[in-house]
C-alpha positions as CSV (number, residue, x, y, z in Angstrom):
1,M,-8.7,-153.6,198.5
2,D,-8.5,-157.3,199.3
3,Q,-7.5,-158.6,202.9
4,T,-3.9,-159.4,201.7
5,A,-3.3,-155.8,200.5
6,S,-5.0,-154.3,203.7
7,S,-2.8,-156.5,205.8
8,F,0.2,-155.2,204.0
9,R,-0.7,-151.7,204.6
10,L,-1.2,-152.3,208.2
11,R,2.1,-154.0,208.6
12,S,3.7,-150.7,207.5
13,L,2.0,-148.9,210.5
14,T,4.3,-148.1,213.4
15,D,3.5,-147.5,217.1
16,G,1.6,-144.2,217.4
17,S,0.1,-144.3,213.9
18,K,-3.4,-142.9,213.7
19,T,-5.9,-145.3,212.3
20,H,-9.8,-145.6,211.9
21,A,-11.3,-148.8,213.0
22,R,-14.6,-150.6,213.1
23,V,-14.9,-153.3,216.0
24,N,-18.5,-154.2,214.9
25,F,-20.1,-154.7,218.2
26,I,-17.3,-156.9,219.7
27,S,-17.8,-157.1,223.5
28,G,-15.8,-154.3,225.1
29,S,-16.7,-151.3,223.2
30,Y,-16.0,-149.2,226.2
31,A,-12.7,-150.9,227.0
32,E,-9.3,-149.1,226.9
33,Y,-8.1,-151.7,224.4
34,T,-9.9,-153.9,221.8
35,R,-9.1,-156.0,218.8
36,A,-10.2,-155.4,215.2
37,L,-10.0,-157.3,211.9
38,T,-7.2,-156.0,209.5
39,T,-9.9,-155.4,207.0
40,G,-11.7,-153.2,209.6
41,V,-8.7,-150.9,210.1
42,A,-7.5,-148.0,207.8
43,P,-4.6,-145.5,208.4
44,I,-5.4,-141.8,208.6
45,E,-3.2,-138.7,208.5
46,S,-5.1,-135.8,210.2
47,D,-4.5,-133.1,212.7
48,L,-8.3,-133.2,213.7
49,P,-9.1,-133.7,217.3
50,W,-9.9,-137.3,218.3
51,E,-13.6,-136.1,219.0
52,E,-14.0,-135.2,215.3
53,L,-12.1,-138.2,213.9
54,A,-14.3,-140.5,216.0
55,V,-17.3,-139.3,214.1
56,I,-16.0,-140.4,210.6
57,P,-15.9,-144.2,210.6
58,E,-19.5,-144.8,211.7
59,S,-21.5,-142.0,210.2
60,Y,-19.3,-140.8,207.2
61,A,-18.1,-144.2,206.1
62,T,-21.6,-145.6,206.2
63,A,-23.2,-142.7,204.5
64,W,-20.6,-142.6,201.8
65,T,-21.3,-146.3,201.1
66,C,-25.1,-145.9,200.8
67,L,-24.8,-142.8,198.8
68,F,-22.1,-143.6,196.2
69,R,-22.1,-147.5,196.2
70,N,-25.8,-148.4,196.8
71,L,-27.7,-145.5,195.5
72,E,-24.8,-144.5,192.8
73,L,-25.6,-140.8,193.4
74,K,-24.7,-138.4,190.8
75,K,-24.4,-134.7,190.5
76,D,-27.8,-132.8,189.9
77,Q,-29.7,-135.9,190.9
78,T,-32.6,-135.4,193.4
79,L,-32.2,-137.3,196.7
80,V,-34.5,-137.6,199.6
81,I,-33.1,-138.4,203.0
82,R,-35.6,-139.5,205.4
83,G,-34.5,-139.0,209.0
84,A,-32.0,-136.5,208.2
85,T,-31.5,-134.8,211.6
86,S,-29.8,-138.0,212.9
87,S,-25.9,-138.0,213.0
88,F,-26.0,-140.4,209.9
89,G,-28.6,-138.2,208.1
90,Q,-26.4,-135.1,208.7
91,A,-23.5,-136.9,207.3
92,A,-25.2,-138.0,204.2
93,L,-26.6,-134.6,203.7
94,N,-23.1,-133.0,204.0
95,M,-21.8,-135.6,201.4
96,A,-24.7,-135.4,198.9
97,V,-24.8,-131.6,198.8
98,E,-21.1,-131.4,198.4
99,A,-21.3,-133.9,195.5
100,G,-23.7,-131.7,193.7
101,A,-27.1,-133.4,194.4
102,R,-30.3,-131.7,195.2
103,V,-31.4,-132.8,198.6
104,I,-34.8,-132.9,200.1
105,A,-34.4,-133.8,203.9
106,T,-37.0,-134.9,206.3
107,T,-37.6,-134.6,210.1
108,R,-40.4,-134.9,212.5
109,N,-39.7,-131.5,214.0
110,R,-40.5,-128.3,212.0
111,E,-38.1,-126.4,214.4
112,R,-35.1,-128.4,212.9
113,F,-35.8,-127.3,209.2
114,K,-33.3,-124.3,209.5
115,K,-30.5,-126.8,210.7
116,L,-31.2,-129.1,207.6
117,E,-31.3,-125.8,205.2
118,D,-28.0,-124.6,206.9
119,L,-26.3,-128.0,206.0
120,G,-27.4,-127.3,202.4
121,A,-30.7,-129.0,202.0
122,Y,-32.9,-127.7,199.1
123,R,-35.8,-128.1,201.1
124,A,-37.1,-129.7,204.4
125,E,-40.2,-131.7,204.7
126,I,-42.1,-133.0,207.7
127,E,-41.5,-136.8,208.0
128,G,-44.5,-139.1,207.8
129,P,-45.6,-142.5,206.5
130,D,-47.5,-140.7,203.6
131,L,-44.5,-138.6,202.3
132,S,-44.9,-139.9,198.8
133,K,-48.4,-138.4,198.6
134,R,-47.3,-135.0,199.8
135,I,-44.0,-134.5,198.2
136,A,-44.3,-132.3,194.9
137,E,-41.4,-134.3,193.1
138,R,-43.3,-137.6,193.3
139,K,-42.1,-139.9,190.4
140,H,-39.2,-137.5,189.6
141,I,-37.0,-138.5,192.6
142,D,-33.8,-140.3,191.6
143,A,-32.9,-141.7,195.1
144,V,-34.1,-142.1,198.6
145,L,-31.8,-142.9,201.6
146,D,-34.3,-144.2,204.1
147,L,-33.1,-144.1,207.9
148,V,-36.6,-144.2,209.2
149,G,-37.0,-147.9,208.3
150,N,-39.4,-150.6,207.8
151,S,-42.4,-148.2,208.4
152,T,-41.5,-146.0,205.5
153,I,-39.6,-147.9,203.0
154,L,-42.4,-148.9,200.8
155,D,-43.6,-145.3,200.8
156,S,-40.2,-144.4,199.7
157,L,-40.3,-146.7,196.7
158,W,-43.5,-145.0,195.6
159,M,-42.0,-141.7,195.1
160,L,-39.0,-142.8,192.9
161,R,-39.0,-142.4,189.2
162,R,-38.8,-145.5,187.0
163,G,-35.1,-146.8,187.5
164,G,-34.7,-144.8,190.8
165,R,-33.0,-146.4,193.9
166,A,-33.9,-146.6,197.5
167,C,-31.4,-147.7,200.2
168,L,-32.7,-148.8,203.7
169,A,-30.0,-148.2,206.2
170,G,-31.6,-147.2,209.4
171,W,-34.4,-147.8,211.7
172,L,-35.2,-144.7,213.6
173,G,-38.9,-145.7,213.3
174,G,-38.3,-149.0,215.1
175,L,-37.5,-152.6,214.1
176,D,-41.2,-153.8,213.7
177,P,-41.3,-155.9,210.3
178,I,-43.5,-154.8,207.4
179,A,-47.0,-156.3,208.2
180,N,-48.3,-158.7,205.8
181,F,-45.6,-157.9,203.1
182,N,-46.7,-158.8,199.6
183,P,-44.3,-157.3,197.1
184,L,-47.0,-158.0,194.2
185,L,-49.4,-155.5,195.8
186,Q,-47.3,-153.2,197.8
187,M,-44.1,-152.5,195.9
188,A,-43.7,-150.0,193.1
189,S,-42.5,-151.4,189.7
190,G,-39.3,-150.5,187.9
191,V,-37.5,-149.4,190.9
192,Y,-34.6,-150.6,193.1
193,L,-34.5,-151.5,196.7
194,T,-31.1,-151.9,198.4
195,F,-29.9,-152.3,201.9
196,F,-26.7,-151.6,203.7
197,G,-25.7,-152.4,207.4
198,S,-22.6,-150.9,208.9
199,F,-21.9,-154.1,210.7
200,V,-20.5,-155.6,207.4
201,F,-17.5,-153.1,207.5
202,G,-14.4,-155.0,208.3
203,T,-15.5,-158.3,206.6
204,P,-13.5,-159.4,203.5
205,E,-16.3,-158.3,201.2
206,F,-16.4,-154.7,202.7
207,P,-12.9,-153.7,203.9
208,L,-13.0,-150.2,205.5
209,S,-10.3,-149.3,203.1
210,D,-12.9,-149.2,200.3
211,V,-14.1,-145.9,201.9
212,P,-12.1,-142.8,201.0
213,L,-11.5,-142.0,204.9
214,Q,-8.5,-139.9,204.0
215,S,-10.3,-137.6,201.7
216,I,-13.2,-137.3,204.0
217,A,-11.0,-136.3,207.0
218,E,-9.5,-133.5,204.8
219,K,-13.0,-132.1,203.8
220,V,-13.9,-132.2,207.4
221,A,-10.7,-130.2,208.3
222,A,-11.5,-127.7,205.4
223,G,-14.9,-127.2,206.8
224,R,-16.7,-128.7,203.6
225,Y,-18.2,-131.5,205.9
226,K,-19.5,-130.4,209.3
227,A,-18.7,-133.3,211.4
228,K,-18.3,-131.9,214.9
229,P,-20.1,-134.2,217.4
230,S,-23.0,-132.6,219.2
231,R,-22.0,-133.7,222.6
232,V,-18.5,-135.0,224.0
233,F,-18.6,-136.9,227.4
234,R,-16.0,-138.0,229.6
235,F,-15.9,-141.7,230.4
236,E,-17.1,-141.0,233.9
237,D,-20.2,-139.5,232.6
238,I,-21.2,-142.6,230.5
239,R,-24.6,-142.7,232.4
240,E,-25.5,-139.2,231.2
241,A,-24.3,-140.0,227.7
242,H,-26.8,-142.8,227.5
243,R,-29.6,-140.7,229.1
244,V,-29.2,-138.0,226.4
245,M,-29.0,-140.6,223.7
246,E,-32.2,-142.5,224.8
247,A,-34.1,-139.3,225.3
248,N,-33.2,-138.2,221.7
249,E,-31.8,-134.8,223.2
250,A,-28.6,-134.8,220.9
251,I,-29.1,-133.6,217.4
252,G,-26.1,-135.4,216.0
253,K,-23.3,-137.7,217.2
254,I,-22.4,-138.4,220.9
255,I,-18.8,-139.2,221.6
256,V,-17.5,-140.6,224.8
257,R,-13.8,-139.9,225.4
258,L,-11.7,-142.5,227.5
């Protein structure tokens, strides 16, 4: 949908209408009021509590775009999600399994295998920079969603089949660049490397209305997607929310309610 069409839909909203919005790191993220581009706002009809609705624009909209736009994931394909216990990873796992993909999910902690399997993962693997050498499906994998980042993306490319796709969309492993990067010597041949950053949502090229948010909310309400936040904090407890986040104690999304 272009910006004109998006603006037309927003003009039809009335006071009190529910919407999803992306403010893209505008100063004032914790303010009671803020502004968003029209292309970063989409109407939503749902009886879900606000805490659950708040999970959808960031985690589920980004996961949907990575899976079905960048990776062009299809039913019965094999997908590897690296960093799958993150809130983003769990959303992607939910969506990929519901779409009929066979998902191999990674985590650094073996104790989290059961959580991934409960979400529908075909198998869980210990995350590590040499995963392509250990994984049984090496060279038969259709797609990799890499949320660990620069430290693993080249390894992700090596496990793909010819014509397979990898999407770099997270930096759980840090932001250090790939050292001495030389595509000629380090990249696998015949595979596709793509990137997606959620900060582009709301731009004319990536309107939020491109994502089927209404359908996603309905699947959350029906229990097909497990989108409940792991922790909900009052605004007065914002310091504790940041401590939990920075200590990696929340396995899932943290929500702060104003």
